[in-house]
C-alpha positions, 0 to 999 in steps of 0.5 A: 045129383045125376052123375056124369060118365065121360066116354071116351073111343080110346087110344094107344097113345099115353098122352091122349089118355093122360089128357083125357084123365085131366079133363075129367079131373077138371070138369070134376073139380069145377063142383057143378056135377055131382059126381063125375067117372071117365072111361073108354070103350076101347084100347085104354085104361079105364074101360067104361065098365069099371066108370060106370061101376064107380058111380054105381058103387057110389049110389047112383042108378040114374047117370049121364052118358056123354060121348066125349067126340067131336062128330055124330059118326059110328062111336057116337051114334052106335058104339057107345050106347050098345056099349052103355046098353051092356051096363044096364044089362049088368046092372039092375035098374040103371037108366041113363040120358044120352048126351050129344057129340061136342061139335060144332060148336062155338067154344071149339071153333075159339079154341081152335082159333087159338091153337092156329094163332099160337102156330102163327107166332112169330110169322114173318110179316113186314113192319109196315103191315097192320096187325092181323096180316099174318091171319090175311096171308094164311090158309088153314087146313082143317084135318078131321078124323075121317068116317065112313059115315057122310054125316060126320064128315059133312060136320067137318067140312061145316066146322071149317067154313065157320073156322073161315067166317069173320076171322081173317084168313084167307081161306079154311079147307076141310081134309081128312086122316083116315077113311075119307076124303082129301088126305093131308097131302091133298088138302095142301097140294090144292092150297099151294096150287091157290097160291098159299105160301103159309099154311096152318094145318089145324087138327080137330082133335081133341087130344093126342093120338095116333092119328094127330101124330099122322099128321104132324108126319105128312105135314113135315113130309109135304113141307120137305118136298116145297121148301118154298112153304112155309107149313106149321101144325098147331096143337090140337084142342086139348084139356082146357077151360073151353072143352070143361065148360061144353062138357058141363053144357052138353050135360045140362042140354041131356037132363033138360032132355035138349039133345037136338041129334043130328038124325036128318042125314044119318046114314044109320037111319035115312038112305044116302047115296053110296051108303045104303049099307049101313041103313039099319045096321045093328049096334054093338059094343067094341071089345076092351081088353080089361072088360070082363065079356071083352074076349067073347066079343067079336067086333065087326064094324066096317068102321074099327080100326082105322089104321087097317082099313078094311076089305068087302069081297063084293060079287057083282052078279053075272055081268049086267050093271044094274045086277048087282045088290044094293049093299055091294054098290053101296060099298063100290061107291065109299071105296078107295081102291076097287080090285076087279076080276075080269068076268065082274061088271066093267061098266060099274068102273066108270061111275067110281071117283077119279081118285079111286085106285083099280087094280086089274085082277083078271084071270083070262083063259090062256091068257095073262092072270094075276096070281092069287097068292098077288091078289090077296097080298094087294087086298091086305097091303091096301087095307093095312094102308087105311083104304076101303078096298072092295074085291069086285068079282063076277058072280057070287064071290063063294060059287067058285070065285075063290072068294073065301080064300080072299077072306082066309087071306084078311083073316090071318092078316087082322084084316077087317073082311065082309062077303057081300053074295052076289047073283051067280051065273049059274042060276042067272044065265039060265033064268035070263035065257028063259030056263027054270033050274027047277020046276014043280014036276019036272026038276026037284033037284040042280046041282052046279059043278065047275068044268074046269078040271075034265072028267078023269082029272087027278085034281077032280072032285066031282063024282061024274057018275053019280052026276050021270044017275042024277034025274034033275038039272046040272048047271056046268060053269067053266066047261067050255074046253071040257064039254064033249068030255064031260057029256061022254063020261055022263052018257057012259055012266047013264045019262040018256044021249038026247037029254036037252043041254042049253049053252048060255053066252055072255049071259045078260049082255047086249050079245047074250046068245043061247045054243041048243043040242042034244048031250051027244051032240053039244061038244061038236056042236058048241065047237061048230057055233063058236061057243066061248067063255063065259058060258054057262051049259044047262042039261036036263028035262027044264031046257025043254020049257025055255019060254024067252031068251036069245037063241043061236 
């Protein structure tokens, strides 16, 4: 008979590991399956590779791999299949059929109902009230794991509705302990405002773990702040006959080819609003400390380590709201916290969810500024609190944006971080003003230079003499205050005084304007015409090619 490998995600909870092992033993003891092993993809022993290796050593070359997960999120959709693919590379000729996630399923709903009733045991009820009145006066907060996969979160909401139907509870509201909203306190507050006086918090979890413990702690904290409420927490589903029955059902489905995956709303296959960055994303197996290749592999999934959250350093483009990348916009739509620069597209903030925290990290010239160390600390602290953080910057985060300093700070703190490039104003501003920074027969090179420090400043790293000898295009950023000194030095080292310069202010915005001058006059002209930041200066023969764009 085809062997079964039951695949768990893994937990730091010893009790959770024991419950997983007990379930594997319960399924094995049924006798319906010839051979059963269980293993984890990370965090806990035994690793999946040991479980598969044991079955292969006993002669199995065809297996059923069953993901012991409740919802079809990234672990079930990508991480476990990727780990099984690695096992196929290790064991020549190995094949497997993949089972589908466990829920939603009536067996699980019945198990949840039993856990809720157990929590309700002893609930205050008048002697004249009929049996079942305790349910009628009880609201249930069904709390799932939370995911960056909207399809998985929707399944928790579906289970909440199915749990409510026909069972006599006053109502069932879904919530999440990590990565998704509403949070446990938010759900409890909603039920309180709806008039609830007795609430059972039902963790939608298979086994004990860090997150179920956090549900208990947050529920107790809320109850302490509202002594008029009767708040109880039910047990997790745990090792039980109902769960074993469902594992056997999923095993039979996989053997028969009837797995019925929910692909119509899968964010890895279908463009879902706010999750465009997931479509087609490659999946890689998790690290496991007991896997021989674990120390060679870097796991970069955005859903890894639920306790810490994640940071995305996103380039917002040169200013207009619609010049951000699709991936950047998707991450922004899914963010819990947005740490925003002064030059980032401000109109995008109006489209954020009402519960998103916006942190102003503006650096205003000669005005108030948030220190870079404070920005780094904000990113790390919010991510460690389990939030999805977007650091929204103007232009491209790696072009004079100090983006890599923030990436280094996150990496040093152990916070998962990703970078989304943006459209840099160094290229966008000239283009929006009708200037190509390169053109066949005119300019074969373009140099982007920071003008923040003037020539002669001891901290400047620019070789101004070499720049003056170059024949191509020079784009100067942050040079409003230094353009006169820069022009003088370039002319001193050989750049022609009559070289054309174009200053582009507020590129892409309704009040964009351009000011043209010779190199030897640009300082005076910029002052006379009131050119102010943000402005980009373009120097070189390409300026003569200007065909479009407003001019001052």
